[in-house]
LOFIPA-93069 format. One record per residue (C-alpha): residue number from 1; residue in one letter; x, y, z negated. Coordinates in steps of 0.5 Angstrom, whole numbers. Each point is the difference from the previous one (the first is absolute). Example, Ala and Ser with C-alpha at 12.3 -4.5 7.8 and 13.67 -1.06 7.14 Angstrom:
REM LOFIPA-93069
{nr=1; rest=A; u=25; v=-9; w=-16}
{nr=2; rest=S; u=2; v=7; w=2}
END
This chain:
REM LOFIPA-93069
{nr=1; rest=X; u=709; v=51; w=-217}
{nr=2; rest=X; u=-6; v=4; w=1}
{nr=3; rest=X; u=-6; v=-1; w=3}
{nr=4; rest=X; u=-6; v=4; w=0}
{nr=5; rest=X; u=-6; v=3; w=5}
{nr=6; rest=X; u=0; v=7; w=2}
{nr=7; rest=X; u=-7; v=1; w=4}
{nr=8; rest=X; u=1; v=-5; w=6}
{nr=9; rest=X; u=7; v=-1; w=-1}
{nr=10; rest=X; u=4; v=-5; w=-4}
{nr=11; rest=X; u=7; v=1; w=-2}
{nr=12; rest=X; u=5; v=-5; w=-2}
{nr=13; rest=X; u=7; v=3; w=-3}
{nr=14; rest=X; u=5; v=0; w=-5}
{nr=15; rest=X; u=-1; v=7; w=-2}
{nr=16; rest=X; u=6; v=2; w=2}
{nr=17; rest=X; u=2; v=1; w=7}
{nr=18; rest=X; u=-4; v=-4; w=5}
{nr=19; rest=X; u=-8; v=-1; w=1}
{nr=20; rest=X; u=-3; v=-5; w=4}
{nr=21; rest=X; u=-8; v=0; w=1}
{nr=22; rest=X; u=-6; v=-3; w=4}
{nr=23; rest=X; u=-5; v=5; w=1}
{nr=24; rest=X; u=-6; v=1; w=4}
{nr=25; rest=X; u=1; v=4; w=6}
{nr=26; rest=X; u=-6; v=4; w=4}
{nr=27; rest=X; u=3; v=-2; w=6}
{nr=28; rest=X; u=3; v=-7; w=0}
{nr=29; rest=X; u=-3; v=-3; w=-6}
{nr=30; rest=X; u=5; v=-3; w=-5}
{nr=31; rest=X; u=7; v=2; w=1}
{nr=32; rest=X; u=7; v=-1; w=-4}
{nr=33; rest=X; u=3; v=7; w=-2}
{nr=34; rest=X; u=7; v=1; w=-2}
{nr=35; rest=X; u=2; v=6; w=-4}
{nr=36; rest=X; u=5; v=3; w=-5}
{nr=37; rest=X; u=-2; v=2; w=-7}
{nr=38; rest=X; u=3; v=5; w=-4}
{nr=39; rest=X; u=-1; v=-3; w=-7}
{nr=40; rest=X; u=-6; v=-2; w=-4}
{nr=41; rest=X; u=-3; v=4; w=-6}
{nr=42; rest=X; u=-4; v=-3; w=-5}
{nr=43; rest=X; u=-1; v=-6; w=3}
{nr=44; rest=X; u=-3; v=3; w=7}
{nr=45; rest=X; u=4; v=0; w=6}
{nr=46; rest=X; u=1; v=7; w=3}
{nr=47; rest=X; u=2; v=1; w=7}
{nr=48; rest=X; u=6; v=4; w=2}
{nr=49; rest=X; u=-1; v=-2; w=7}
{nr=50; rest=X; u=-6; v=-1; w=4}
{nr=51; rest=X; u=-1; v=-7; w=2}
{nr=52; rest=X; u=1; v=1; w=8}
{nr=53; rest=X; u=2; v=-7; w=2}
{nr=54; rest=X; u=-7; v=-2; w=1}
{nr=55; rest=X; u=-5; v=-2; w=5}
{nr=56; rest=X; u=2; v=2; w=7}
{nr=57; rest=X; u=7; v=3; w=-3}
{nr=58; rest=X; u=2; v=-6; w=-3}
{nr=59; rest=X; u=-2; v=-4; w=6}
{nr=60; rest=X; u=5; v=4; w=4}
{nr=61; rest=X; u=5; v=0; w=-5}
{nr=62; rest=X; u=0; v=-8; w=1}
{nr=63; rest=X; u=-1; v=0; w=7}
{nr=64; rest=X; u=6; v=5; w=1}
{nr=65; rest=X; u=4; v=-5; w=-5}
{nr=66; rest=X; u=-1; v=-5; w=5}
{nr=67; rest=X; u=2; v=3; w=6}
{nr=68; rest=X; u=7; v=2; w=-4}
{nr=69; rest=X; u=0; v=-8; w=-1}
{nr=70; rest=X; u=2; v=0; w=7}
{nr=71; rest=X; u=5; v=5; w=-1}
{nr=72; rest=X; u=3; v=-5; w=-5}
{nr=73; rest=X; u=1; v=-5; w=5}
{nr=74; rest=X; u=6; v=4; w=3}
{nr=75; rest=X; u=4; v=-3; w=-5}
{nr=76; rest=X; u=-1; v=-7; w=3}
{nr=77; rest=X; u=6; v=1; w=5}
{nr=78; rest=X; u=5; v=1; w=-6}
{nr=79; rest=X; u=-2; v=-8; w=-2}
{nr=80; rest=X; u=0; v=-3; w=7}
{nr=81; rest=X; u=6; v=4; w=3}
{nr=82; rest=X; u=5; v=-5; w=-3}
{nr=83; rest=X; u=-3; v=-5; w=4}
{nr=84; rest=X; u=-1; v=4; w=6}
{nr=85; rest=X; u=7; v=2; w=0}
{nr=86; rest=X; u=2; v=-7; w=-1}
{nr=87; rest=X; u=-4; v=-3; w=6}
{nr=88; rest=X; u=3; v=5; w=5}
{nr=89; rest=X; u=7; v=2; w=-2}
{nr=90; rest=X; u=-2; v=8; w=0}
{nr=91; rest=X; u=5; v=4; w=-4}
{nr=92; rest=X; u=-3; v=4; w=-6}
{nr=93; rest=X; u=2; v=7; w=3}
{nr=94; rest=X; u=-4; v=-2; w=7}
{nr=95; rest=X; u=-6; v=-3; w=-3}
{nr=96; rest=X; u=-1; v=6; w=-5}
{nr=97; rest=X; u=1; v=5; w=6}
{nr=98; rest=X; u=-5; v=-4; w=4}
{nr=99; rest=X; u=-5; v=1; w=-6}
{nr=100; rest=X; u=2; v=7; w=-1}
{nr=101; rest=X; u=-6; v=3; w=5}
{nr=102; rest=X; u=-5; v=-1; w=-6}
{nr=103; rest=X; u=2; v=5; w=-4}
{nr=104; rest=X; u=2; v=5; w=5}
{nr=105; rest=X; u=-7; v=-1; w=4}
{nr=106; rest=X; u=-4; v=0; w=-7}
{nr=107; rest=X; u=3; v=7; w=-1}
{nr=108; rest=X; u=-2; v=3; w=7}
{nr=109; rest=X; u=-7; v=-3; w=0}
{nr=110; rest=X; u=-2; v=3; w=-7}
{nr=111; rest=X; u=-2; v=7; w=3}
{nr=112; rest=X; u=-4; v=-4; w=5}
{nr=113; rest=X; u=-3; v=-4; w=-5}
{nr=114; rest=X; u=-2; v=6; w=-4}
{nr=115; rest=X; u=-3; v=3; w=6}
{nr=116; rest=X; u=-4; v=-7; w=1}
{nr=117; rest=X; u=-2; v=0; w=-7}
{nr=118; rest=X; u=-3; v=7; w=0}
{nr=119; rest=X; u=-4; v=-1; w=6}
{nr=120; rest=X; u=-3; v=-7; w=-1}
{nr=121; rest=X; u=1; v=-2; w=-7}
{nr=122; rest=X; u=4; v=-5; w=-4}
{nr=123; rest=X; u=-4; v=-6; w=2}
{nr=124; rest=X; u=2; v=-1; w=7}
{nr=125; rest=X; u=7; v=2; w=-1}
{nr=126; rest=X; u=1; v=-5; w=-5}
{nr=127; rest=X; u=-4; v=-5; w=4}
{nr=128; rest=X; u=4; v=0; w=6}
{nr=129; rest=X; u=7; v=0; w=-4}
{nr=130; rest=X; u=-2; v=-6; w=-3}
{nr=131; rest=X; u=-2; v=-3; w=6}
{nr=132; rest=X; u=7; v=2; w=3}
{nr=133; rest=X; u=3; v=-3; w=-6}
{nr=134; rest=X; u=-3; v=-7; w=1}
{nr=135; rest=X; u=1; v=0; w=7}
{nr=136; rest=X; u=8; v=2; w=-1}
{nr=137; rest=X; u=1; v=-5; w=-5}
{nr=138; rest=X; u=-3; v=-6; w=4}
{nr=139; rest=X; u=4; v=2; w=6}
{nr=140; rest=X; u=6; v=0; w=-4}
{nr=141; rest=X; u=0; v=-7; w=-1}
{nr=142; rest=X; u=1; v=-1; w=7}
{nr=143; rest=X; u=7; v=5; w=1}
{nr=144; rest=X; u=6; v=-3; w=3}
{nr=145; rest=X; u=4; v=6; w=2}
{nr=146; rest=X; u=2; v=7; w=-4}
{nr=147; rest=X; u=-4; v=4; w=5}
{nr=148; rest=X; u=-6; v=-3; w=-3}
{nr=149; rest=X; u=2; v=2; w=-7}
{nr=150; rest=X; u=1; v=7; w=3}
{nr=151; rest=X; u=-7; v=0; w=3}
{nr=152; rest=X; u=-4; v=-3; w=-6}
{nr=153; rest=X; u=4; v=5; w=-4}
{nr=154; rest=X; u=-3; v=6; w=4}
{nr=155; rest=X; u=-7; v=-3; w=-1}
{nr=156; rest=X; u=1; v=-1; w=-8}
{nr=157; rest=X; u=2; v=8; w=0}
{nr=158; rest=X; u=-7; v=1; w=2}
{nr=159; rest=X; u=-2; v=-4; w=-5}
{nr=160; rest=X; u=4; v=3; w=-6}
{nr=161; rest=X; u=-3; v=7; w=2}
{nr=162; rest=X; u=-7; v=-3; w=1}
{nr=163; rest=X; u=-1; v=-4; w=-7}
{nr=164; rest=X; u=5; v=5; w=-4}
{nr=165; rest=X; u=-1; v=6; w=-4}
{nr=166; rest=X; u=-4; v=4; w=5}
{nr=167; rest=X; u=-6; v=-3; w=2}
{nr=168; rest=X; u=-2; v=-3; w=-7}
{nr=169; rest=X; u=3; v=6; w=-4}
{nr=170; rest=X; u=-5; v=4; w=4}
{nr=171; rest=X; u=-6; v=-4; w=-1}
{nr=172; rest=X; u=2; v=-1; w=-8}
{nr=173; rest=X; u=1; v=8; w=-1}
{nr=174; rest=X; u=-7; v=1; w=3}
{nr=175; rest=X; u=-4; v=-5; w=-4}
{nr=176; rest=X; u=4; v=2; w=-7}
{nr=177; rest=X; u=3; v=6; w=-3}
{nr=178; rest=X; u=2; v=0; w=-7}
{nr=179; rest=X; u=1; v=-8; w=0}
{nr=180; rest=X; u=4; v=1; w=6}
{nr=181; rest=X; u=7; v=-2; w=-3}
{nr=182; rest=X; u=-3; v=-6; w=-3}
{nr=183; rest=X; u=-4; v=-2; w=7}
{nr=184; rest=X; u=6; v=1; w=4}
{nr=185; rest=X; u=5; v=-4; w=-5}
{nr=186; rest=X; u=-5; v=-6; w=1}
{nr=187; rest=X; u=-1; v=1; w=7}
{nr=188; rest=X; u=8; v=0; w=2}
{nr=189; rest=X; u=1; v=-6; w=-5}
{nr=190; rest=X; u=-3; v=-4; w=5}
{nr=191; rest=X; u=6; v=0; w=4}
{nr=192; rest=X; u=4; v=-2; w=-5}
{nr=193; rest=X; u=-5; v=-6; w=-2}
{nr=194; rest=X; u=0; v=-2; w=7}
{nr=195; rest=X; u=8; v=0; w=0}
{nr=196; rest=X; u=0; v=-5; w=-6}
{nr=197; rest=X; u=-5; v=-4; w=4}
{nr=198; rest=X; u=3; v=-1; w=6}
{nr=199; rest=X; u=7; v=0; w=-3}
{nr=200; rest=X; u=-1; v=-6; w=-4}
{nr=201; rest=X; u=-5; v=-3; w=5}
{nr=202; rest=X; u=5; v=1; w=6}
{nr=203; rest=X; u=5; v=-4; w=-4}
{nr=204; rest=X; u=-4; v=-6; w=-1}
{nr=205; rest=X; u=-3; v=0; w=7}
{nr=206; rest=X; u=7; v=1; w=3}
{nr=207; rest=X; u=3; v=-6; w=-4}
{nr=208; rest=X; u=-7; v=-4; w=2}
{nr=209; rest=X; u=-1; v=2; w=7}
{nr=210; rest=X; u=5; v=5; w=3}
{nr=211; rest=X; u=1; v=7; w=1}
{nr=212; rest=X; u=-5; v=0; w=6}
{nr=213; rest=X; u=-6; v=-3; w=-3}
{nr=214; rest=X; u=1; v=5; w=-6}
{nr=215; rest=X; u=0; v=6; w=5}
{nr=216; rest=X; u=-6; v=-3; w=3}
{nr=217; rest=X; u=-4; v=-2; w=-6}
{nr=218; rest=X; u=1; v=7; w=-3}
{nr=219; rest=X; u=-2; v=3; w=7}
{nr=220; rest=X; u=-7; v=-4; w=0}
{nr=221; rest=X; u=-1; v=2; w=-8}
{nr=222; rest=X; u=0; v=7; w=2}
{nr=223; rest=X; u=-5; v=-1; w=6}
{nr=224; rest=X; u=-4; v=-4; w=-4}
{nr=225; rest=X; u=0; v=3; w=-7}
{nr=226; rest=X; u=3; v=7; w=-1}
{nr=227; rest=X; u=-3; v=3; w=6}
{nr=228; rest=X; u=-8; v=-2; w=-1}
{nr=229; rest=X; u=1; v=2; w=-7}
{nr=230; rest=X; u=3; v=7; w=1}
{nr=231; rest=X; u=-6; v=1; w=5}
{nr=232; rest=X; u=-5; v=-2; w=-5}
{nr=233; rest=X; u=2; v=4; w=-5}
{nr=234; rest=X; u=4; v=7; w=3}
{nr=235; rest=X; u=-5; v=5; w=1}
{nr=236; rest=X; u=1; v=8; w=1}
{nr=237; rest=X; u=-5; v=4; w=-5}
{nr=238; rest=X; u=-6; v=3; w=2}
{nr=239; rest=X; u=0; v=7; w=3}
{nr=240; rest=X; u=-1; v=4; w=-6}
{nr=241; rest=X; u=3; v=-5; w=-5}
{nr=242; rest=X; u=3; v=3; w=-7}
{nr=243; rest=X; u=4; v=-4; w=-4}
{nr=244; rest=X; u=-3; v=-1; w=-7}
{nr=245; rest=X; u=7; v=3; w=-3}
{nr=246; rest=X; u=-1; v=7; w=4}
{nr=247; rest=X; u=-7; v=0; w=-3}
{nr=248; rest=X; u=3; v=-1; w=-7}
{nr=249; rest=X; u=6; v=4; w=0}
{nr=250; rest=X; u=2; v=3; w=-7}
{nr=251; rest=X; u=4; v=6; w=-2}
{nr=252; rest=X; u=6; v=-4; w=-1}
{nr=253; rest=X; u=1; v=-3; w=7}
{nr=254; rest=X; u=-2; v=7; w=3}
{nr=255; rest=X; u=6; v=3; w=-4}
{nr=256; rest=X; u=4; v=-5; w=3}
{nr=257; rest=X; u=-2; v=1; w=7}
{nr=258; rest=X; u=0; v=7; w=0}
{nr=259; rest=X; u=7; v=0; w=-3}
{nr=260; rest=X; u=3; v=-3; w=6}
{nr=261; rest=X; u=3; v=5; w=6}
{nr=262; rest=X; u=-3; v=-1; w=7}
{nr=263; rest=X; u=6; v=0; w=5}
{nr=264; rest=X; u=-1; v=1; w=7}
{nr=265; rest=X; u=3; v=-6; w=5}
{nr=266; rest=X; u=4; v=6; w=3}
{nr=267; rest=X; u=3; v=2; w=-7}
{nr=268; rest=X; u=1; v=-7; w=-3}
{nr=269; rest=X; u=4; v=-2; w=6}
{nr=270; rest=X; u=5; v=6; w=-1}
{nr=271; rest=X; u=0; v=-2; w=-8}
{nr=272; rest=X; u=6; v=-3; w=-3}
{nr=273; rest=X; u=-4; v=-5; w=-4}
{nr=274; rest=X; u=-3; v=-3; w=7}
{nr=275; rest=X; u=7; v=-1; w=2}
{nr=276; rest=X; u=2; v=-3; w=-6}
{nr=277; rest=X; u=-6; v=-5; w=0}
{nr=278; rest=X; u=1; v=-2; w=7}
{nr=279; rest=X; u=7; v=-2; w=-1}
{nr=280; rest=X; u=-1; v=-4; w=-7}
{nr=281; rest=X; u=-6; v=-3; w=4}
{nr=282; rest=X; u=5; v=-2; w=6}
{nr=283; rest=X; u=5; v=-3; w=-5}
{nr=284; rest=X; u=-6; v=-4; w=-3}
{nr=285; rest=X; u=-2; v=-3; w=6}
{nr=286; rest=X; u=7; v=-1; w=2}
{nr=287; rest=X; u=1; v=-4; w=-6}
{nr=288; rest=X; u=-7; v=-3; w=-1}
{nr=289; rest=X; u=-1; v=-3; w=8}
{nr=290; rest=X; u=7; v=-1; w=1}
{nr=291; rest=X; u=0; v=-5; w=-7}
{nr=292; rest=X; u=-7; v=-3; w=2}
{nr=293; rest=X; u=2; v=-2; w=7}
{nr=294; rest=X; u=7; v=-4; w=-3}
{nr=295; rest=X; u=-2; v=-2; w=-7}
{nr=296; rest=X; u=-2; v=-7; w=1}
{nr=297; rest=X; u=6; v=-1; w=4}
{nr=298; rest=X; u=4; v=3; w=-5}
{nr=299; rest=X; u=-2; v=-4; w=-6}
{nr=300; rest=X; u=0; v=-7; w=4}
{nr=301; rest=X; u=8; v=2; w=2}
{nr=302; rest=X; u=0; v=0; w=-8}
{nr=303; rest=X; u=-2; v=-7; w=0}
{nr=304; rest=X; u=-7; v=1; w=-2}
{nr=305; rest=X; u=-5; v=-5; w=3}
{nr=306; rest=X; u=-5; v=3; w=6}
{nr=307; rest=X; u=-5; v=-1; w=-5}
{nr=308; rest=X; u=3; v=3; w=-6}
{nr=309; rest=X; u=2; v=6; w=4}
{nr=310; rest=X; u=-7; v=1; w=3}
{nr=311; rest=X; u=-3; v=-1; w=-7}
{nr=312; rest=X; u=4; v=6; w=-2}
{nr=313; rest=X; u=-1; v=4; w=6}
{nr=314; rest=X; u=-8; v=-1; w=-2}
{nr=315; rest=X; u=1; v=2; w=-7}
{nr=316; rest=X; u=3; v=7; w=2}
{nr=317; rest=X; u=-6; v=1; w=4}
{nr=318; rest=X; u=-5; v=-2; w=-5}
{nr=319; rest=X; u=3; v=4; w=-5}
{nr=320; rest=X; u=-3; v=6; w=4}
{nr=321; rest=X; u=-7; v=-2; w=-1}
{nr=322; rest=X; u=1; v=2; w=-7}
{nr=323; rest=X; u=5; v=6; w=1}
{nr=324; rest=X; u=-4; v=4; w=5}
{nr=325; rest=X; u=-6; v=0; w=-5}
{nr=326; rest=X; u=4; v=1; w=-6}
{nr=327; rest=X; u=4; v=6; w=4}
{nr=328; rest=X; u=-6; v=3; w=2}
{nr=329; rest=X; u=-3; v=0; w=-7}
{nr=330; rest=X; u=6; v=3; w=-3}
{nr=331; rest=X; u=1; v=5; w=5}
{nr=332; rest=X; u=-8; v=2; w=-1}
{nr=333; rest=X; u=3; v=2; w=-7}
{nr=334; rest=X; u=7; v=2; w=1}
{nr=335; rest=X; u=3; v=5; w=5}
{nr=336; rest=X; u=1; v=-4; w=7}
{nr=337; rest=X; u=7; v=2; w=0}
{nr=338; rest=X; u=1; v=-3; w=-7}
{nr=339; rest=X; u=-3; v=-7; w=3}
{nr=340; rest=X; u=5; v=2; w=7}
{nr=341; rest=X; u=6; v=0; w=-4}
{nr=342; rest=X; u=-1; v=-6; w=-4}
{nr=343; rest=X; u=-2; v=-4; w=6}
{nr=344; rest=X; u=6; v=2; w=4}
{nr=345; rest=X; u=5; v=-1; w=-6}
{nr=346; rest=X; u=-3; v=-7; w=0}
{nr=347; rest=X; u=1; v=-1; w=7}
{nr=348; rest=X; u=8; v=2; w=-1}
{nr=349; rest=X; u=0; v=-5; w=-6}
{nr=350; rest=X; u=-3; v=-5; w=4}
{nr=351; rest=X; u=6; v=1; w=6}
{nr=352; rest=X; u=5; v=-1; w=-5}
{nr=353; rest=X; u=-3; v=-6; w=-3}
{nr=354; rest=X; u=0; v=-3; w=7}
{nr=355; rest=X; u=8; v=1; w=0}
{nr=356; rest=X; u=1; v=-4; w=-6}
{nr=357; rest=X; u=-5; v=-6; w=3}
{nr=358; rest=X; u=6; v=-4; w=2}
{nr=359; rest=X; u=4; v=0; w=-6}
{nr=360; rest=X; u=-5; v=1; w=-6}
{nr=361; rest=X; u=-6; v=-3; w=2}
{nr=362; rest=X; u=-4; v=6; w=-1}
{nr=363; rest=X; u=-5; v=-2; w=5}
{nr=364; rest=X; u=-6; v=-1; w=-5}
{nr=365; rest=X; u=1; v=7; w=-2}
{nr=366; rest=X; u=1; v=3; w=7}
{nr=367; rest=X; u=-6; v=-3; w=2}
{nr=368; rest=X; u=-4; v=3; w=-5}
{nr=369; rest=X; u=3; v=7; w=0}
{nr=370; rest=X; u=0; v=0; w=8}
{nr=371; rest=X; u=-7; v=-2; w=1}
{nr=372; rest=X; u=-3; v=5; w=-5}
{nr=373; rest=X; u=4; v=6; w=3}
{nr=374; rest=X; u=-1; v=-1; w=7}
{nr=375; rest=X; u=-7; v=-1; w=-1}
{nr=376; rest=X; u=-1; v=6; w=-4}
{nr=377; rest=X; u=3; v=5; w=5}
{nr=378; rest=X; u=-6; v=-1; w=5}
{nr=379; rest=X; u=-5; v=3; w=-5}
{nr=380; rest=X; u=5; v=5; w=-3}
{nr=381; rest=X; u=2; v=4; w=6}
{nr=382; rest=X; u=-6; v=2; w=2}
{nr=383; rest=X; u=-2; v=2; w=-7}
{nr=384; rest=X; u=6; v=4; w=0}
{nr=385; rest=X; u=-1; v=3; w=7}
{nr=386; rest=X; u=-7; v=3; w=-3}
{nr=387; rest=X; u=3; v=2; w=-6}
{nr=388; rest=X; u=5; v=4; w=3}
{nr=389; rest=X; u=-3; v=3; w=6}
{nr=390; rest=X; u=-8; v=-1; w=-1}
{nr=391; rest=X; u=-5; v=-4; w=4}
{nr=392; rest=X; u=-2; v=5; w=5}
{nr=393; rest=X; u=6; v=-2; w=5}
{nr=394; rest=X; u=2; v=-7; w=-3}
{nr=395; rest=X; u=-2; v=-4; w=6}
{nr=396; rest=X; u=5; v=4; w=4}
{nr=397; rest=X; u=5; v=1; w=-5}
{nr=398; rest=X; u=0; v=-8; w=-2}
{nr=399; rest=X; u=0; v=-2; w=7}
{nr=400; rest=X; u=6; v=4; w=2}
{nr=401; rest=X; u=4; v=-3; w=-6}
{nr=402; rest=X; u=-2; v=-7; w=2}
{nr=403; rest=X; u=5; v=2; w=6}
{nr=404; rest=X; u=5; v=-3; w=-4}
{nr=405; rest=X; u=-3; v=-7; w=1}
{nr=406; rest=X; u=3; v=1; w=7}
{nr=407; rest=X; u=8; v=0; w=-2}
{nr=408; rest=X; u=-1; v=-3; w=-6}
{nr=409; rest=X; u=-4; v=-6; w=1}
{nr=410; rest=X; u=3; v=-1; w=7}
{nr=411; rest=X; u=7; v=1; w=-2}
{nr=412; rest=X; u=0; v=-4; w=-7}
{nr=413; rest=X; u=-1; v=-7; w=3}
{nr=414; rest=X; u=5; v=1; w=6}
{nr=415; rest=X; u=5; v=3; w=-5}
{nr=416; rest=X; u=0; v=-6; w=-5}
{nr=417; rest=X; u=-1; v=-5; w=6}
{nr=418; rest=X; u=6; v=2; w=4}
{nr=419; rest=X; u=5; v=1; w=-7}
{nr=420; rest=X; u=-2; v=-7; w=-1}
{nr=421; rest=X; u=2; v=-2; w=7}
{nr=422; rest=X; u=7; v=4; w=-1}
{nr=423; rest=X; u=2; v=-2; w=-7}
{nr=424; rest=X; u=-4; v=-6; w=-2}
{nr=425; rest=X; u=-3; v=3; w=-6}
{nr=426; rest=X; u=-5; v=5; w=-2}
{nr=427; rest=X; u=4; v=3; w=-5}
{nr=428; rest=X; u=2; v=7; w=3}
{nr=429; rest=X; u=-7; v=1; w=3}
{nr=430; rest=X; u=-3; v=-1; w=-7}
{nr=431; rest=X; u=6; v=5; w=-3}
{nr=432; rest=X; u=-2; v=5; w=5}
{nr=433; rest=X; u=-8; v=-1; w=-2}
{nr=434; rest=X; u=2; v=1; w=-7}
{nr=435; rest=X; u=4; v=6; w=1}
{nr=436; rest=X; u=-6; v=3; w=4}
{nr=437; rest=X; u=-5; v=-1; w=-5}
{nr=438; rest=X; u=4; v=3; w=-5}
{nr=439; rest=X; u=1; v=6; w=4}
{nr=440; rest=X; u=-8; v=0; w=2}
{nr=441; rest=X; u=-2; v=0; w=-8}
{nr=442; rest=X; u=5; v=6; w=-1}
{nr=443; rest=X; u=-3; v=4; w=6}
{nr=444; rest=X; u=-7; v=-1; w=-3}
{nr=445; rest=X; u=2; v=3; w=-6}
{nr=446; rest=X; u=0; v=7; w=3}
{nr=447; rest=X; u=-7; v=-1; w=3}
{nr=448; rest=X; u=-5; v=5; w=-3}
{nr=449; rest=X; u=-5; v=-3; w=-5}
{nr=450; rest=X; u=-7; v=2; w=-2}
{nr=451; rest=X; u=0; v=8; w=-1}
{nr=452; rest=X; u=6; v=1; w=4}
{nr=453; rest=X; u=5; v=-3; w=-5}
{nr=454; rest=X; u=6; v=-4; w=2}
{nr=455; rest=X; u=0; v=-3; w=-7}
{nr=456; rest=X; u=-2; v=-7; w=-2}
{nr=457; rest=X; u=-6; v=2; w=-3}
END
């Protein structure tokens, strides 16, 4: 551990990778600072990346992470679904179909959320979305028909778009430059942390008070905690603000940025790589959302208790906290394409381990690999898009790729649910998931990496 003063800043670090410091900020007074070290020379810390995560920027990161906790509340339904189905006697296929508008609406609402964020800023967009989240979950405690599930699912689709990548990603990108990958990894890990909390807390609440009380409690928590904290911390930067990373850009980063080809949106959508990335993303969402909606049901079918099944699901979600931060740092030091291929290789491996759970007891290994791999995708894909097509038209290009969420996210849960209704087993659905994941990995090998090469390096 290294301690030392540098002007008005005190740094605490291991001398290797991370630094944590407390410094006197001219605007906000005493503030925490989190950054990345490149190494230590002669006992003195040498900063490789400016400490941008401090003062107002750090507050925005924490506020955005809090908003993403709300996104993690979506995982509550996986824990409570068995109890809901048991009370009403609905089939799994019908229930999944009633809940499918969430993904459909989220994809369609994304361009509108982008325009609102551009015009009014991230703060009001996130605030309205969190208010809607709390209200919807409170109302979910009163459902007694499938059409109620359908209507509330439409509202949740707006919530997913509002507290998802667009608004918080935009405001973080305005505040942070050279530490952007780290900042986004920290922010997006909020959804995983929230998922862990509601998965475990929801299982306890279900056993003690019932599923209706669990939905009501989470809804009130979103209104009473997440909404005011996000309103307090999230803000757009003042006019003329320049992130410290841009002020301190060195020659090494300039070489890296300048080497990225800027591709216009019209040219990108005509390229082979765009469609390969889109198809692979469809396969991913088809598997990930299809499995997420049915995982607790599948595990309880194997004789695993609802508490253990919910805990296993919660662990897969929590692993995303370290996965997102770690993959962001990895992609900053290696080409993003390598990170992408490692990511999708792990996704494919997890889908094969899933097939062996009933026979080999592979649940613990599956939980670890699936949790790490599916969370990392959220960070790696935007990095690959930026590396392949540049950043000038990135919002348009990535927005177009996200249309893969429509068929993949909507059809995946219905596909798995109805196959179970027909066969009494998820085996065929999971076999198809595994095949598509391998196909997606193979296709991604052909995508051009940095410098225009399709090779791994």
